C-alpha positions in Angstrom: 15.2 13.1 -37.9 15.0 15.5 -40.8 18.0 17.2 -42.3 18.2 20.3 -44.6 21.5 21.4 -46.2 21.9 24.9 -47.6 25.1 26.5 -49.1 25.8 30.2 -49.4 29.2 31.5 -50.4 31.8 29.6 -48.4 29.4 28.2 -45.7 27.3 25.1 -45.7 24.6 24.8 -43.0 23.2 21.4 -41.9 19.9 22.0 -40.1 18.7 19.1 -38.0 15.2 18.6 -36.7 14.2 15.8 -34.3 16.0 13.2 -32.3 19.7 13.0 -33.1 20.5 9.4 -32.3 21.7 6.2 -33.9 18.5 6.0 -36.1 19.6 9.3 -37.8 22.9 7.9 -39.0 21.9 7.5 -42.6 20.2 10.9 -42.9 23.2 12.7 -41.2 25.8 11.0 -43.4 23.9 12.0 -46.5 23.7 15.6 -45.2 27.4 15.6 -44.5 28.2 14.4 -48.0 26.0 17.1 -49.5 27.6 19.8 -47.4 31.1 18.6 -48.2 30.5 18.5 -52.0 30.9 22.2 -53.0 34.6 23.1 -53.4 34.3 26.6 -52.2 32.9 25.7 -48.7 35.3 26.6 -45.9 32.9 26.3 -43.0 30.2 23.8 -42.0 27.6 24.8 -39.5 25.4 22.2 -37.8 22.3 24.0 -36.6 20.9 22.2 -33.6 18.1 24.6 -32.8 15.4 22.0 -33.4 17.2 19.1 -31.8 15.8 18.3 -28.3 17.8 15.1 -27.8 21.2 13.7 -28.8 23.0 10.6 -27.6 26.5 9.2 -27.8 26.1 7.9 -31.3 25.2 11.5 -32.3 28.5 12.7 -30.7 30.3 10.1 -32.7 28.7 11.3 -35.9 29.7 14.9 -35.1 33.3 13.7 -34.6 33.1 11.9 -38.0 32.1 15.2 -39.6 34.9 17.0 -37.9 37.5 14.5 -39.2 36.1 14.7 -42.7 36.1 18.5 -42.6 39.6 18.7 -41.3 40.7 16.4 -44.1 39.5 19.1 -46.5 40.7 22.1 -44.4 37.2 23.1 -43.4 36.0 24.2 -40.0 32.9 23.0 -38.1 30.7 25.0 -35.9 27.8 23.8 -33.8 25.1 26.5 -33.6 21.9 27.2 -31.6 22.8 24.7 -28.9 20.3 24.9 -26.0 19.1 23.1 -23.0 19.9 19.4 -22.7 21.7 19.4 -26.0 24.1 22.0 -24.8 24.6 20.1 -21.5 25.5 16.9 -23.3 28.0 18.8 -25.5 29.6 20.4 -22.4 29.8 17.1 -20.5 31.5 15.5 -23.4 34.0 18.5 -23.6 33.0 19.2 -27.2 33.8 22.9 -26.6 37.5 21.9 -26.9 36.8 20.3 -30.3 34.2 22.6 -31.9 33.2 26.2 -31.9 29.8 26.1 -30.1 27.2 28.9 -30.0 
C-alpha cells in the first residue's frame, strides 16, 4: 500500500492506495505520525478512494488512529468509501465511531 499525507490549514489528509491489510501496518503508522505532527491540525481525513480491500487489521489501525486523535482533541473522518470497503465499514458499525462519506 502507498500512503500520501498532505496538510492544509487545520486538516490533514491521509490518502491510501492499494490493499489496506496487515502488511500496510508500518506505512499507515508512519502516515498517522506525519498527520498528527502539525499542532494546528484539528481534523484528520483518511481518503479510501483508491482502496479496494481492507481487512480486520485495517479496522484495528483505524481505531488506533481514532484513539490517538481523540487524545489530541482531533476528529477523524473516513472519506470516499465505496463498494466492498464501505460494506466492511458498515458491517463493523464504524458509522457509530467515525464520520463516513
